C-alpha positions, 0 to 999 in steps of 0.5 A, a space after each residue: 242970055 246976053 252975048 257977053 254973057 257966052 263969050 265969058 262962058 265961053 272963055 271960062 271954059 276954054 281955061 279949064 281946058 288949058 288949066 287940064 293940059 297943063 295940070 303937070 306944068 302946073 304941079 311942078 310949079 308948086 313943087 318948085 314953090 313949096 321947096 322955095 317958100 323952105 329954103 327961103 327960111 333957112 335963107 333968112 335965118 343966114 341973112 339975120 347972121 348978116 350975110 348978104 342974100 346971094 351968099 345965104 341963097 348959097 349956102 341954103 341951097 349947098 345944104 339942101 344938096 348935101 342932105 340928099 347927097 347924104 341919105 341918099 349913100 345912107 339909104 339905098 346901096 344897103 336897102 338893094 343889098 338887103 333886098 337882094 339877099 332876102 331874094 336868095 333866101 326866098 326858097 328857103 323861107 317859102 319851104 319852111 313856112 309851109 312846113 309850119 303850116 303843114 304840122 299846125 293842119 295836122 294838129 288841128 286834125 288830131 282834134 277834130 272829126 267829120 267833115 272838117 277833120 277831112 277838108 284839113 286832110 285834102 289841103 294837107 294834101 295839097 300843100 304837100 303837093 305844091 314845089 317849092 320850083 314851081 314857085 321860082 319858076 312861074 316867078 322868074 316867067 313873071 319878071 320876065 314879062 316885067 322886063 319885057 317892058 323895061 324901055 317903058 319904066 326906062 322912060 317913065 325914069 328919065 322923065 321923072 329925071 327930067 322933072 325933078 331936074 326942071 323943079 330943082 332949077 326953077 327953086 333957085 330962080 324963085 330963090 334968087 329973086 322971090 318978091 318978082 315973081 310974085 310982083 309978075 304975078 300980080 299984075 294978072 290980077 284986077 287992079 282993085 283986088 291985088 293988094 287983097 290977093 298980097 295979103 293972101 299971098 302972105 297967108 298961103 306962104 305963113 300955112 306953107 311954112 308952118 306946115 313945114 315946121 310941124 313936119 320936119 319936126 314930126 319927120 324927126 321924133 319919128 326918125 328918132 323913135 324908129 331908131 330906138 325900136 329898131 335897135 330893141 329888135 336888132 333889125 340890120 339897116 337901122 339908120 336907113 329905115 329910120 331915114 326912110 320912115 321919117 320922109 314917107 311919114 310927110 305923105 299922111 296914111 299912105 306913107 307910114 304904111 308903105 315905110 314898114 314893108 324895107 325893115 320888116 322884109 329884112 326882118 324876115 331874114 332870121 325869123 317871121 317873129 321879128 317881122 312881125 314885131 317889126 310890124 307892131 312896133 311902127 303900129 306903135 310909133 304911129 299911134 305914139 305920133 297921133 297922140 303924143 306928137 300931134 297934139 305938142 306939135 299943134 302949134 306948127 301944123 294947119 288944122 285939117 280933118 283926117 277926113 279931109 287929108 284922106 278926100 285931098 289925097 285921092 282926089 290929087 291922086 286922081 288928078 295929078 298921078 303919084 306927085 298930087 299924093 306927095 304933095 296932098 298935104 300942102 295942096 290942101 293946106 293952100 286950097 285951104 286957105 284960098 277957100 277960106 280968104 277968097 270964097 268966104 270972106 271975100 264973095 259968100 260973107 258979103 252976099 247981099 238980098 239972101 234969099 228968103 226961107 221958107 218952111 218946108 212944113 205947116 209944123 215948126 222944125 229944126 229945118 224951117 225957117 221959125 228956128 232960124 235967127 234972122 242974121 245979116 251978114 253985112 254986120 261981120 263987116 261993119 
């Protein structure tokens, strides 16, 4: 390798190390770009009403913060109140559950003989020796240990609030004059590739916009279905749980599983059967979303295979933490566009002089060059 090659390779490694060190800052910038893209679409709708850009930006930001405040007031205080009631009724619920389990074991023992009956008798004796007060004391000891790390939790919370504030400020800056920031970013690209990169950025913006519209419509449908289902089951806090389900639905695979926990816990205040019905309701809603809602909104969705989405969630969760999990889908959308436009179209599709394929066996097979038609990738660009 020449000296220039070594210098280039060293510079590449240094750049990778720097990007790794500032990965959280890069994630915050990306979150601001996604949020600015969403608000910019709303701003353009206001501009179509002959409003000046500054007033349109102000109205978009005002509506955004108003929605956050209303959603917070609808979801957080009622859920905290219900969860406090649930915590007070946990001992009675555990005691009732142990009684039902003992009755079930006694019923099964009457029809069994031999070692299995003796085993069930032993299990029944152990269950009768369980004291709910001991469980509560152990839970209190665990909570005291958690409270001991309160300082760490507060520090993490403050850090998260500061990050959110920085994202909001950066979003407003990007929204005020997005073209100026784009022109400045393009100056970092070699001159011969700037026009092409500007087109790629337009493609990324279109893909993000399509995802945002599809995700918003999908969220509205899930929220309405949750409202109807919880109203039929007579579960308290219908709108709070429905809004929470709609918001968490933005996180594929994991969000819907988390959203069922609050209504299921609240339903336990009435009966275990109602909690089971709540779980079944959320499963049905997810099936309706997969079979009906998603195909109907496919015109607005970006095509991503389910396995790719799941792998992207695992990768970005490992790389960026919880923020990467929340932004996994838009990150995957932008990554798909960049791979398609830069790696495939600009590099692989115009690759010159490919090496000749050699057969791997004496007899022709599906993997040998004799079964592959000759193809010149340059023909795609003529």
